[in-house]
C-alpha positions, 0 to 999 in steps of 0.5 A, a space after each residue: 611845827 608852827 611858832 607863836 613869836 611874842 616880842 614884849 616891848 615897853 610900848 607895844 607887844 607884837 606877835 606873829 605866827 608861822 603861816 601868817 604874814 600879818 603882825 598883831 599888836 597891842 599897847 603895853 606900858 607900866 601896868 603890863 605884867 606877865 599875866 596881862 600880857 599872856 591873856 592879851 596875846 592869847 586873845 590877839 592870836 585867836 584863830 591861829 594855831 601854834 605848837 610852840 611859843 617863842 618870847 623875846 623879853 626885855 631883860 636878863 633871861 637864863 634857862 628860858 626864864 626871866 631873871 630880872 623885872 623889866 624897868 618899863 613894865 609892871 612886876 610879875 615876870 620873874 616867877 610867872 608860869 609861861 608854859 601854863 599860861 600858854 598851855 604850850 610846851 616848849 615856851 622859849 624865852 630869850 632877851 629880846 635884843 638877842 631874839 632880833 639879831 638871830 631873827 635878822 641873821 641870814 648866813 655867814 659871821 654874825 657881829 651883834 652889838 646890843 645898844 638900847 634900853 637893855 644894854 648889858 643885859 644879854 
């Protein structure tokens, strides 16, 4: 299974995919909403094959859907249909800080303290 991983940030959106060592990115900011993010990610991922999508989102997420709009990006994230936009099932969405902790986990016990712009949102 090939995974497209998307890290949505206030200044950049970064992507990587299974089987590719390079990270690709584009600038984000107050004009970036979910629709422009999805369109830009699909353009940037041209030539990459993926079966599922995993998104690290800078805010509160419940049941694979953002429930709050990010403070540093444009509105339009909460009610956006990510599965339709990426024409992909499943699309898994988690808080970006939690995703980073899971990505850095190797084995044993994990203590994660998420301190940053999303403090208290995980």
